[in-house]
C-alpha positions, 0 to 999 in steps of 0.5 A: 500500500502506498503511504499517503500524506493528506490523501496524496500518494508518496513515491520514492524520488532520486537523491539528486535530480539530473538538473542539479547535476547539470547545474553543478557542472555549469556552476563549477565552470563559472566559478573556476573561470572556464566559462568566462563572464559575458559568455552566451550559454545556449541550451542546445549547445549545453545539451549536446556537450553534456549529452542530456536533453534540453529540459534539465539544462533549462532547469539548471540555467533557471537555478543559476539565474536565481543564484545570480551566476547567469542572466537569462535573456528571452529567446537568447539563452543565458549569459555568464554574469561578471561582477562589478565592484558594486556587486562585490561590495553587496555580496561582502556586506551581506556576507559580513552580516550573515557570518557575524551572526553565524559566529556568534551562534557557533560560540553558543551552540557548537558541539564538540564535534563541530569544534573538532571539525573547525580546528581540523579544517583550520589546519594545514592544507594538503596540496596535490600540485603547485598548479592546483594550489589556488583552487585547493586553498579556495576550497579549503577556505570555503569548507572552513566557513561552511563549518562555521555556519553548520556549527551555528545550527540555524538552517535558514541562516545556512540556506542564505550562506548557500546562496552566496557560496558560489560567488565567494568561491569565485572571488577567492579563486580570483584573489588567490590566483593574483596573490601568493599570500593566501597560504599565510592568511588561511593558516593564521586567521582561520586557526585563531578564529577556530580557537575563539569559537572553541573558547566561547568568546563571542565578542572576540570571535565576532570582531575577528570575523569582521576583520577577516572578511574586511581584509578579504574584501579589501584584497579582492577589490585591490586587484586589477579592475573588475570587468563590468557586466555588459548585460547591466549596461543601459542599452542592454535588451532583456 
């Protein structure tokens, strides 16, 4: 007998849908720079390249539009979004507000497993090759901050962070490729923050994350000029 909820039959569903897999692959291409800002993404081309029908591609592009990684154009497919200085400022100001809350909650709610995971993530990063170092450190950076949100034990807050995460990863790669100081920053600042959270020192931890994120933002905007998104110019057609 089928189980029901309010009279509606319930059926098993797959853990991940095909559109999610497609979105993951396109998202990875965008945040790593393989799919460059301004690039047109056509359903037919993506469908052929990934050997899937156009329906999951269409759903994936809609999800990436919701995340702010592509702009959908009527009858013209999607365009990879570039980030203007104003976009970067908006993302980082929102991230700072969210992460200060996450850190404060983590100092109050984190369990022993959460704290152990944070300290491990703040430790040395295993690098497979010199050429892959920038990406591997960016992934380790994201993983550490992801654990802070998990330690806050606030599902809606984690959901907000999940929407920002692809943009942050994209920014980290840009900064890491341009500068070699990310290794020292990662080691020192993350470990100090993990220690403050473990000590339940909310005030010091919140102050520290604010300084950490401000430094990250300043280093990013200090890079070469960020290209303006052509889709946002006044002459662009929807």
